[in-house]
N, CA, C and O atoms as a MOPAC input file, in Angstrom:
PM7 MOZYME 1SCF
protein

 N    -74.98100 1    94.64700 1   -78.85300 1
 C    -74.81300 1    93.50100 1   -77.96100 1
 C    -73.35500 1    93.36400 1   -77.52300 1
 O    -73.06900 1    93.17300 1   -76.34100 1
 N    -72.42700 1    93.46300 1   -78.49800 1
 C    -71.01000 1    93.35200 1   -78.16500 1
 C    -70.58300 1    94.47900 1   -77.22900 1
 O    -69.78900 1    94.28200 1   -76.30900 1
 N    -71.12800 1    95.65600 1   -77.48800 1
 C    -70.78300 1    96.81400 1   -76.66100 1
 C    -71.26500 1    96.63300 1   -75.21900 1
 O    -70.53000 1    96.95600 1   -74.28600 1
 N    -72.47500 1    96.12600 1   -75.02000 1
 C    -72.99400 1    95.93700 1   -73.66600 1
 C    -72.21500 1    94.85000 1   -72.92600 1
 O    -72.03700 1    94.95000 1   -71.71200 1
 N    -71.75600 1    93.83700 1   -73.61300 1
 C    -70.92800 1    92.80200 1   -72.97500 1
 C    -69.59100 1    93.40200 1   -72.55300 1
 O    -69.07700 1    93.10200 1   -71.47500 1
 N    -69.03600 1    94.25000 1   -73.40900 1
 C    -67.77700 1    94.90900 1   -73.07600 1
 C    -67.92000 1    95.82100 1   -71.87200 1
 O    -67.05400 1    95.84500 1   -70.99700 1
 N    -69.00600 1    96.56600 1   -71.82700 1
 C    -69.25800 1    97.45800 1   -70.69800 1
 C    -69.42700 1    96.65200 1   -69.41500 1
 O    -68.89100 1    97.03200 1   -68.37400 1
 N    -70.15600 1    95.55400 1   -69.47400 1
 C    -70.33100 1    94.69300 1   -68.29900 1
 C    -68.99600 1    94.09500 1   -67.84900 1
 O    -68.73000 1    94.00100 1   -66.65100 1
 N    -68.17200 1    93.70000 1   -68.79100 1
 C    -66.86700 1    93.13100 1   -68.44300 1
 C    -65.99600 1    94.16900 1   -67.73800 1
 O    -65.33100 1    93.85400 1   -66.75200 1
 N    -65.99900 1    95.37500 1   -68.22900 1
 C    -65.21400 1    96.44100 1   -67.60700 1
 C    -65.75900 1    96.74800 1   -66.20900 1
 O    -64.98000 1    96.91000 1   -65.26900 1
 N    -67.06700 1    96.83000 1   -66.06300 1
 C    -67.67800 1    97.10400 1   -64.76100 1
 C    -67.33000 1    96.00100 1   -63.76300 1
 O    -66.99300 1    96.28300 1   -62.61300 1
 N    -67.41000 1    94.75300 1   -64.20100 1
 C    -67.07700 1    93.62200 1   -63.33500 1
 C    -65.60800 1    93.68500 1   -62.91100 1
 O    -65.28700 1    93.45400 1   -61.74500 1
 N    -64.72100 1    93.99600 1   -63.85100 1
 C    -63.29500 1    94.09900 1   -63.53700 1
 C    -63.03300 1    95.18900 1   -62.50800 1
 O    -62.21100 1    95.00500 1   -61.61000 1
 N    -63.71300 1    96.30900 1   -62.62500 1
 C    -63.53800 1    97.39300 1   -61.66500 1
 C    -63.99300 1    96.99000 1   -60.27400 1
 O    -63.34200 1    97.33500 1   -59.28800 1
 N    -65.08700 1    96.27200 1   -60.18100 1
 C    -65.58400 1    95.81600 1   -58.88000 1
 C    -64.60400 1    94.83200 1   -58.25900 1
 O    -64.30700 1    94.92500 1   -57.06800 1
 N    -64.10000 1    93.89500 1   -59.04600 1
 C    -63.16400 1    92.88800 1   -58.53700 1
 C    -61.85900 1    93.53500 1   -58.09800 1
 O    -61.31300 1    93.17900 1   -57.05400 1
 N    -61.36000 1    94.47100 1   -58.87400 1
 C    -60.10300 1    95.12700 1   -58.53500 1
 C    -60.24500 1    96.06900 1   -57.34900 1
 O    -59.29000 1    96.24900 1   -56.59300 1
 N    -61.39100 1    96.66200 1   -57.17100 1
 C    -61.59000 1    97.61000 1   -56.07700 1
 C    -61.75200 1    96.90900 1   -54.73700 1
 O    -61.41100 1    97.49300 1   -53.70800 1
 N    -62.25000 1    95.69900 1   -54.70800 1
 C    -62.52500 1    94.98600 1   -53.46300 1
 C    -61.30000 1    94.86300 1   -52.56200 1
 O    -61.42100 1    95.13900 1   -51.36800 1
 N    -60.12200 1    94.46400 1   -53.06200 1
 C    -58.99200 1    94.31100 1   -52.15800 1
 C    -58.39800 1    95.63100 1   -51.67300 1
 O    -57.51400 1    95.62300 1   -50.81700 1
 N    -58.85900 1    96.75100 1   -52.19300 1
 C    -58.30000 1    98.03600 1   -51.80100 1
 C    -58.90000 1    98.56800 1   -50.50100 1
 O    -58.47100 1    99.61400 1   -50.01400 1
 N    -59.86100 1    97.88500 1   -49.94200 1
 C    -60.50300 1    98.32300 1   -48.70900 1
 C    -59.61400 1    97.97400 1   -47.51200 1
 O    -59.50800 1    96.81000 1   -47.12600 1
 N    -58.98800 1    98.97600 1   -46.94100 1
 C    -58.11500 1    98.75800 1   -45.79100 1
 C    -58.93000 1    98.70800 1   -44.50600 1
 O    -59.95900 1    99.37000 1   -44.37200 1
 N    -58.45000 1    97.92200 1   -43.58700 1
 C    -59.06300 1    97.81400 1   -42.27000 1
 C    -58.01900 1    98.18200 1   -41.22200 1
 O    -56.82200 1    98.21800 1   -41.50700 1
 N    -58.48600 1    98.45500 1   -40.01400 1
 C    -57.58700 1    98.73800 1   -38.90000 1
 C    -57.95000 1    97.81700 1   -37.74300 1
 O    -59.11200 1    97.72700 1   -37.34600 1
 N    -56.94700 1    97.13900 1   -37.21000 1
 C    -57.10400 1    96.29800 1   -36.03000 1
 C    -56.34600 1    96.98500 1   -34.91600 1
 O    -55.15000 1    97.24300 1   -35.04500 1
 N    -57.03800 1    97.28700 1   -33.81000 1
 C    -56.42500 1    98.08100 1   -32.73500 1
 C    -56.12500 1    97.24100 1   -31.50000 1
 O    -56.93000 1    96.42200 1   -31.05800 1
 N    -54.94000 1    97.47900 1   -30.96800 1
 C    -54.50600 1    96.93300 1   -29.67300 1
 C    -54.65700 1    95.41100 1   -29.56500 1
 O    -55.09200 1    94.89600 1   -28.53400 1
 N    -54.29700 1    94.70400 1   -30.62500 1
 C    -54.35200 1    93.24500 1   -30.59300 1
 C    -52.98700 1    92.67600 1   -30.21700 1
 O    -51.96000 1    93.27100 1   -30.54500 1
 N    -52.96200 1    91.52500 1   -29.52900 1
 C    -51.68700 1    90.92300 1   -29.16000 1
 C    -50.86000 1    90.56700 1   -30.40400 1
 O    -51.34100 1    89.89200 1   -31.31400 1
 N    -49.61800 1    91.03200 1   -30.42100 1
 C    -48.67400 1    90.71100 1   -31.48600 1
 C    -47.94800 1    89.43500 1   -31.09500 1
 O    -47.49000 1    89.29700 1   -29.96100 1
 N    -47.84300 1    88.50900 1   -32.03000 1
 C    -47.24400 1    87.21100 1   -31.71500 1
 C    -46.43100 1    86.73400 1   -32.91000 1
 O    -46.76700 1    87.01900 1   -34.05900 1
 N    -45.35600 1    86.00400 1   -32.62400 1
 C    -44.61300 1    85.37200 1   -33.71500 1
 C    -45.23200 1    84.00400 1   -34.00300 1
 O    -45.87200 1    83.40300 1   -33.13900 1
 N    -45.03400 1    83.53000 1   -35.21500 1
 C    -45.63300 1    82.27000 1   -35.65500 1
 C    -45.13500 1    81.04200 1   -34.91400 1
 O    -45.84600 1    80.04000 1   -34.84000 1
 N    -43.91100 1    81.09700 1   -34.35600 1
 C    -43.36600 1    79.94200 1   -33.63500 1
 C    -44.04100 1    79.72500 1   -32.28700 1
 O    -44.18300 1    78.58900 1   -31.83600 1
 N    -44.45100 1    80.79700 1   -31.65400 1
 C    -44.94700 1    80.70500 1   -30.27400 1
 C    -46.46500 1    80.76900 1   -30.15200 1
 O    -46.99100 1    80.72900 1   -29.04000 1
 N    -47.16800 1    80.86700 1   -31.24900 1
 C    -48.61600 1    81.07300 1   -31.17900 1
 C    -49.32400 1    79.96800 1   -30.39500 1
 O    -50.21700 1    80.25300 1   -29.59800 1
 N    -48.93400 1    78.71500 1   -30.61300 1
 C    -49.64400 1    77.62000 1   -29.92900 1
 C    -49.40100 1    77.61800 1   -28.42600 1
 O    -50.33900 1    77.42500 1   -27.65200 1
 N    -48.16900 1    77.83000 1   -28.00300 1
 C    -47.89500 1    77.75000 1   -26.56800 1
 C    -48.25300 1    79.02600 1   -25.81200 1
 O    -48.43700 1    78.98900 1   -24.59600 1
 N    -48.35700 1    80.16700 1   -26.52400 1
 C    -48.62900 1    81.43600 1   -25.84600 1
 C    -50.03100 1    81.98300 1   -26.10200 1
 O    -50.36400 1    83.05500 1   -25.59700 1
 N    -50.84800 1    81.29000 1   -26.85700 1
 C    -52.17300 1    81.80000 1   -27.22900 1
 C    -53.06700 1    82.07300 1   -26.01500 1
 O    -53.88200 1    82.99600 1   -26.04200 1
 N    -52.92000 1    81.28000 1   -24.95700 1
 C    -53.77000 1    81.46800 1   -23.77900 1
 C    -53.37800 1    82.69900 1   -22.96400 1
 O    -54.21700 1    83.29100 1   -22.28500 1
 N    -52.11000 1    83.08100 1   -23.03300 1
 C    -51.63700 1    84.24800 1   -22.28700 1
 C    -50.63500 1    85.02800 1   -23.14200 1
 O    -49.44900 1    85.07500 1   -22.81600 1
 N    -51.10300 1    85.63700 1   -24.23200 1
 C    -50.18200 1    86.31000 1   -25.15100 1
 C    -49.45500 1    87.51000 1   -24.54100 1
 O    -48.38600 1    87.88900 1   -25.01900 1
 N    -50.02200 1    88.10800 1   -23.49500 1
 C    -49.36700 1    89.25700 1   -22.87700 1
 C    -48.10800 1    88.86200 1   -22.11800 1
 O    -47.28100 1    89.72000 1   -21.80900 1
 N    -47.95000 1    87.58500 1   -21.81300 1
 C    -46.75100 1    87.10100 1   -21.13200 1
 C    -45.61500 1    86.80900 1   -22.11200 1
 O    -44.48900 1    86.54100 1   -21.69300 1
 N    -45.90000 1    86.86000 1   -23.39700 1
 C    -44.87900 1    86.58500 1   -24.41300 1
 C    -43.86000 1    87.72300 1   -24.43200 1
 O    -44.22200 1    88.86600 1   -24.71100 1
 N    -42.59400 1    87.42700 1   -24.14100 1
 C    -41.60000 1    88.49700 1   -24.06100 1
 C    -41.13000 1    88.98300 1   -25.43600 1
 O    -41.07800 1    88.22500 1   -26.40400 1
 N    -40.79800 1    90.25000 1   -25.48200 1
 C    -40.27900 1    90.86600 1   -26.69700 1
 C    -39.00800 1    90.15700 1   -27.16300 1
 O    -38.79600 1    89.97800 1   -28.36300 1
 N    -38.17400 1    89.75900 1   -26.22300 1
 C    -36.92300 1    89.07500 1   -26.57000 1
 C    -37.19100 1    87.79700 1   -27.35900 1
 O    -36.45400 1    87.48100 1   -28.29300 1
 N    -38.22800 1    87.06500 1   -26.99600 1
 C    -38.60000 1    85.84100 1   -27.71300 1
 C    -39.14100 1    86.19200 1   -29.10100 1
 O    -38.80300 1    85.53900 1   -30.08800 1
 N    -39.97300 1    87.21400 1   -29.16800 1
 C    -40.53200 1    87.62600 1   -30.46200 1
 C    -39.42300 1    88.03200 1   -31.43000 1
 O    -39.52700 1    87.79100 1   -32.63300 1
 N    -38.37200 1    88.64300 1   -30.91200 1
 C    -37.24100 1    89.01600 1   -31.76500 1
 C    -36.45700 1    87.77800 1   -32.20200 1
 O    -36.04000 1    87.69100 1   -33.35700 1
 N    -36.25500 1    86.82900 1   -31.30000 1
 C    -35.52300 1    85.60200 1   -31.63500 1
 C    -36.27700 1    84.74800 1   -32.64600 1
 O    -35.66000 1    84.08400 1   -33.47900 1
 N    -37.58600 1    84.76000 1   -32.58100 1
 C    -38.40800 1    83.88500 1   -33.43000 1
 C    -38.91900 1    84.59900 1   -34.67600 1
 O    -39.95300 1    84.21100 1   -35.22000 1
 N    -38.23200 1    85.61500 1   -35.13200 1
 C    -38.70700 1    86.41900 1   -36.26500 1
 C    -38.84300 1    85.61600 1   -37.55700 1
 O    -39.64300 1    85.97500 1   -38.42200 1
 N    -38.08400 1    84.54600 1   -37.70000 1
 C    -38.16000 1    83.74800 1   -38.93800 1
 C    -39.50500 1    83.03700 1   -39.08900 1
 O    -39.86200 1    82.60700 1   -40.18600 1
 N    -40.24900 1    82.91400 1   -37.99100 1
 C    -41.56500 1    82.29200 1   -38.04100 1
 C    -42.64700 1    83.24800 1   -38.51500 1
 O    -43.80400 1    82.85700 1   -38.67000 1
 N    -42.27200 1    84.50300 1   -38.74400 1
 C    -43.25900 1    85.50100 1   -39.16100 1
 C    -44.04600 1    85.99700 1   -37.97200 1
 O    -43.92600 1    85.47500 1   -36.86300 1
 N    -44.85200 1    87.01200 1   -38.21700 1
 C    -45.64500 1    87.62800 1   -37.16300 1
 C    -47.11000 1    87.68400 1   -37.54700 1
 O    -47.48700 1    87.43800 1   -38.69300 1
 N    -47.91900 1    88.01300 1   -36.56400 1
 C    -49.34300 1    88.20600 1   -36.77100 1
 C    -49.96000 1    88.73100 1   -35.48900 1
 O    -49.25800 1    89.00600 1   -34.51600 1
 N    -51.25900 1    88.86600 1   -35.49600 1
 C    -51.99000 1    89.30500 1   -34.31600 1
 C    -53.08300 1    88.29500 1   -33.99500 1
 O    -53.55900 1    87.56600 1   -34.86600 1
 N    -53.46200 1    88.27200 1   -32.73400 1
 C    -54.54400 1    87.39300 1   -32.29800 1
 C    -55.81700 1    88.23200 1   -32.26100 1
 O    -55.93900 1    89.16500 1   -31.46700 1
 N    -56.75200 1    87.88800 1   -33.12300 1
 C    -58.01500 1    88.62600 1   -33.20900 1
 C    -58.87500 1    88.36100 1   -31.97800 1
 O    -58.60000 1    87.44400 1   -31.20300 1
 N    -59.90100 1    89.15900 1   -31.80800 1
 C    -60.79700 1    89.04000 1   -30.65100 1
 C    -61.42700 1    87.65400 1   -30.54100 1
 O    -61.71700 1    87.18800 1   -29.43900 1
 N    -61.63800 1    86.99200 1   -31.68500 1
 C    -62.23500 1    85.64900 1   -31.66100 1
 C    -61.19700 1    84.54500 1   -31.48100 1
 O    -61.54100 1    83.36500 1   -31.54500 1
 N    -59.92300 1    84.91200 1   -31.25700 1
 C    -58.86700 1    83.93000 1   -31.03600 1
 C    -58.14400 1    83.49300 1   -32.29700 1
 O    -57.18600 1    82.72500 1   -32.21900 1
 N    -58.57600 1    83.96100 1   -33.44700 1
 C    -57.94400 1    83.61000 1   -34.71400 1
 C    -56.58800 1    84.29500 1   -34.82900 1
 O    -56.44400 1    85.46400 1   -34.47100 1
 N    -55.59200 1    83.56100 1   -35.33200 1
 C    -54.27800 1    84.14500 1   -35.58700 1
 C    -54.25200 1    84.65500 1   -37.01400 1
 O    -54.32800 1    83.87700 1   -37.96500 1
 N    -54.14300 1    85.97100 1   -37.15800 1
 C    -54.07900 1    86.60600 1   -38.47200 1
 C    -52.62300 1    86.88700 1   -38.78700 1
 O    -52.00100 1    87.74900 1   -38.16600 1
 N    -52.07600 1    86.15500 1   -39.75600 1
 C    -50.66600 1    86.28400 1   -40.11800 1
 C    -50.43100 1    87.53900 1   -40.94400 1
 O    -51.34000 1    88.05300 1   -41.59600 1
 N    -49.20100 1    88.02100 1   -40.90400 1
 C    -48.80300 1    89.15900 1   -41.72500 1
 C    -48.16000 1    88.67200 1   -43.01200 1
 O    -47.56000 1    87.59800 1   -43.05600 1
 N    -48.29300 1    89.47300 1   -44.05400 1
 C    -47.57600 1    89.20300 1   -45.29200 1
 C    -46.08900 1    89.52900 1   -45.07500 1
 O    -45.70500 1    89.96400 1   -43.99000 1
 N    -45.26700 1    89.32600 1   -46.08700 1
 C    -43.82600 1    89.53800 1   -45.95800 1
 C    -43.49800 1    90.97100 1   -45.53800 1
 O    -42.65600 1    91.18600 1   -44.66500 1
 N    -44.14800 1    91.93400 1   -46.14600 1
 C    -43.91700 1    93.33100 1   -45.79800 1
 C    -44.33400 1    93.60900 1   -44.35300 1
 O    -43.66400 1    94.36000 1   -43.64400 1
 N    -45.42900 1    93.01000 1   -43.92300 1
 C    -45.88600 1    93.16400 1   -42.54800 1
 C    -44.90600 1    92.57000 1   -41.54900 1
 O    -44.69200 1    93.12600 1   -40.47200 1
 N    -44.30800 1    91.43100 1   -41.91100 1
 C    -43.29900 1    90.82500 1   -41.04200 1
 C    -42.11300 1    91.76300 1   -40.85900 1
 O    -41.59200 1    91.89700 1   -39.75200 1
 N    -41.68700 1    92.40900 1   -41.93300 1
 C    -40.57500 1    93.36700 1   -41.84500 1
 C    -40.94600 1    94.53900 1   -40.95100 1
 O    -40.15100 1    94.96300 1   -40.11200 1
 N    -42.16000 1    95.06400 1   -41.13200 1
 C    -42.61300 1    96.21000 1   -40.33700 1
 C    -42.73900 1    95.83500 1   -38.85400 1
 O    -42.40400 1    96.63200 1   -37.97900 1
 N    -43.21900 1    94.62900 1   -38.58300 1
 C    -43.36000 1    94.17400 1   -37.19800 1
 C    -41.98700 1    94.03100 1   -36.54700 1
 O    -41.80200 1    94.43300 1   -35.39800 1
 N    -41.03400 1    93.46700 1   -37.26500 1
 C    -39.68300 1    93.31500 1   -36.73000 1
 C    -39.06200 1    94.67700 1   -36.43800 1
 O    -38.43900 1    94.86200 1   -35.39300 1
 N    -39.22600 1    95.61900 1   -37.34300 1
 C    -38.71000 1    96.97900 1   -37.11500 1
 C    -39.33800 1    97.61000 1   -35.87600 1
 O    -38.64300 1    98.23100 1   -35.07200 1
 N    -40.64600 1    97.45300 1   -35.72300 1
 C    -41.33900 1    98.01800 1   -34.55400 1
 C    -40.85100 1    97.36600 1   -33.26300 1
 O    -40.67000 1    98.04800 1   -32.25400 1
 N    -40.63700 1    96.05900 1   -33.29000 1
 C    -40.14200 1    95.35600 1   -32.10500 1
 C    -38.72200 1    95.79100 1   -31.75400 1
 O    -38.39000 1    95.94900 1   -30.58000 1
 N    -37.89300 1    95.98100 1   -32.76600 1
 C    -36.51500 1    96.41100 1   -32.52200 1
 C    -36.46100 1    97.81000 1   -31.91200 1
 O    -35.56800 1    98.09900 1   -31.11500 1
 N    -37.39600 1    98.67500 1   -32.27200 1
 C    -37.43000 1   100.04300 1   -31.74600 1
 C    -38.08100 1   100.12100 1   -30.36900 1
 O    -37.83900 1   101.06600 1   -29.61700 1
 N    -38.89500 1    99.14200 1   -30.04200 1
 C    -39.64600 1    99.16600 1   -28.79000 1
 C    -38.75600 1    98.83800 1   -27.59100 1
 O    -37.74300 1    98.15000 1   -27.71000 1
 N    -39.16700 1    99.35200 1   -26.44300 1
 C    -38.48600 1    99.01400 1   -25.19500 1
 C    -39.37900 1    98.17600 1   -24.27900 1
 O    -38.99100 1    97.85200 1   -23.15700 1
 N    -40.57200 1    97.82800 1   -24.75800 1
 C    -41.48200 1    96.99900 1   -23.96000 1
 C    -40.87500 1    95.61600 1   -23.76200 1
 O    -40.27900 1    95.05000 1   -24.67900 1
 N    -41.03000 1    95.08800 1   -22.56900 1
 C    -40.51100 1    93.75300 1   -22.28700 1
 C    -41.52000 1    92.66500 1   -22.64300 1
 O    -41.13300 1    91.56900 1   -23.04900 1
 N    -42.80200 1    92.95800 1   -22.49500 1
 C    -43.87600 1    92.00800 1   -22.81700 1
 C    -45.15300 1    92.81700 1   -23.04500 1
 O    -45.09300 1    94.03000 1   -23.24700 1
 N    -46.29900 1    92.15200 1   -23.01400 1
 C    -47.58300 1    92.82300 1   -23.25900 1
 C    -47.52400 1    93.58200 1   -24.59500 1
 O    -47.80800 1    94.77700 1   -24.67000 1
 N    -47.14700 1    92.84500 1   -25.63200 1
 C    -46.95600 1    93.42200 1   -26.96200 1
 C    -48.29500 1    93.54900 1   -27.66900 1
 O    -48.87000 1    92.55600 1   -28.11300 1
 N    -48.78100 1    94.76600 1   -27.76800 1
 C    -50.05000 1    95.05000 1   -28.44400 1
 C    -49.76700 1    95.92000 1   -29.65600 1
 O    -48.94600 1    96.83500 1   -29.60000 1
 N    -50.46000 1    95.62500 1   -30.75800 1
 C    -50.21400 1    96.35100 1   -31.99000 1
 C    -51.50600 1    96.86600 1   -32.60100 1
 O    -52.56700 1    96.25400 1   -32.47500 1
 N    -51.38900 1    97.99200 1   -33.25600 1
 C    -52.44500 1    98.49900 1   -34.12000 1
 C    -51.93100 1    98.30800 1   -35.53700 1
 O    -50.84400 1    98.76700 1   -35.88800 1
 N    -52.73000 1    97.62200 1   -36.34400 1
 C    -52.31000 1    97.22800 1   -37.68600 1
 C    -53.30700 1    97.74600 1   -38.70500 1
 O    -54.51900 1    97.63800 1   -38.51500 1
 N    -52.79600 1    98.30400 1   -39.77500 1
 C    -53.63300 1    98.73000 1   -40.89500 1
 C    -53.24400 1    97.89300 1   -42.10800 1
 O    -52.06100 1    97.69600 1   -42.38700 1
 N    -54.24400 1    97.40900 1   -42.81700 1
 C    -53.97200 1    96.61100 1   -43.99600 1
 C    -55.23600 1    96.00500 1   -44.56300 1
 O    -56.35100 1    96.38900 1   -44.21000 1
 N    -55.03300 1    95.05200 1   -45.44600 1
 C    -56.13200 1    94.38100 1   -46.12500 1
 C    -56.08500 1    92.89700 1   -45.79400 1
 O    -55.05000 1    92.25100 1   -45.95500 1
 N    -57.19900 1    92.36500 1   -45.33600 1
 C    -57.28200 1    90.95000 1   -44.97200 1
 C    -57.67500 1    90.11900 1   -46.17700 1
 O    -58.65800 1    90.41300 1   -46.85800 1
 N    -56.88900 1    89.06500 1   -46.43500 1
 C    -57.17900 1    88.11700 1   -47.49700 1
 C    -57.06900 1    86.72700 1   -46.88600 1
 O    -55.96500 1    86.21800 1   -46.69100 1
 N    -58.20600 1    86.11400 1   -46.58400 1
 C    -58.20000 1    84.84100 1   -45.86500 1
 C    -57.77800 1    85.09100 1   -44.43200 1
 O    -58.45200 1    85.81200 1   -43.69600 1
 N    -56.64300 1    84.48700 1   -44.02700 1
 C    -56.12600 1    84.72800 1   -42.67700 1
 C    -54.79600 1    85.48300 1   -42.71200 1
 O    -54.03000 1    85.44400 1   -41.74900 1
 N    -54.52400 1    86.17600 1   -43.83500 1
 C    -53.28200 1    86.94100 1   -43.98000 1
 C    -53.60900 1    88.41700 1   -44.17800 1
 O    -54.44300 1    88.78200 1   -45.00600 1
 N    -52.92900 1    89.25800 1   -43.39400 1
 C    -53.08600 1    90.70400 1   -43.53700 1
 C    -51.94200 1    91.23900 1   -44.39500 1
 O    -50.77000 1    91.03500 1   -44.07800 1
 N    -52.29000 1    91.92300 1   -45.48000 1
 C    -51.30800 1    92.66800 1   -46.25800 1
 C    -51.14200 1    93.99600 1   -45.52500 1
 O    -51.96000 1    94.90300 1   -45.68400 1
 N    -50.09700 1    94.10800 1   -44.73300 1
 C    -49.90800 1    95.21700 1   -43.81400 1
 C    -49.38900 1    96.45400 1   -44.53700 1
 O    -48.43800 1    96.38600 1   -45.31500 1
 N    -50.03300 1    97.58200 1   -44.26400 1
 C    -49.55000 1    98.86500 1   -44.77500 1
 C    -48.91600 1    99.69300 1   -43.66400 1
 O    -48.05400 1   100.53000 1   -43.93200 1
 N    -49.33400 1    99.46800 1   -42.41600 1
 C    -48.75600 1   100.19400 1   -41.27700 1
 C    -48.96000 1    99.37600 1   -40.00700 1
 O    -49.94000 1    98.64400 1   -39.86100 1
 N    -48.01200 1    99.52300 1   -39.10200 1
 C    -48.10800 1    98.85100 1   -37.80700 1
 C    -47.45300 1    99.74100 1   -36.75100 1
 O    -46.42800 1   100.37600 1   -37.00200 1
 N    -48.06000 1    99.77100 1   -35.57800 1
 C    -47.44700 1   100.47900 1   -34.44800 1
 C    -47.71200 1    99.67100 1   -33.18700 1
 O    -48.77000 1    99.06300 1   -33.02400 1
 N    -46.72600 1    99.68000 1   -32.30200 1
 C    -46.88500 1    99.00600 1   -31.02200 1
 C    -47.47400 1    99.97700 1   -30.01900 1
 O    -47.12900 1   101.15900 1   -30.01300 1
 N    -48.36300 1    99.48000 1   -29.17100 1
 C    -49.02900 1   100.31200 1   -28.16000 1
 C    -48.09100 1   100.55700 1   -27.00000 1
 O    -48.45900 1   101.23600 1   -26.04100 1

């Protein structure tokens, strides 16, 4: 009996630990900083790169197809800022993001601007 409980506990732990390891990819979604999401949500492609760089302290995220703002974790914010600094796009900031979604926050493993 004790052995079967132990086996079940280990199996349950493996399932719980494995769940967050499933990475997803979001392609060509509008990249937005947290400060401008409310005023630019209706026309995110008009949001200039210069503003996104100035508002970096508000963090970054993407606007999902259903209009939800999916925020980036701290590492994702760093990666987004680096991508914006390297980019020469003036606006129409679209990103492909790889990571794990937890609630409305993406733990970003990779990001690239389109």
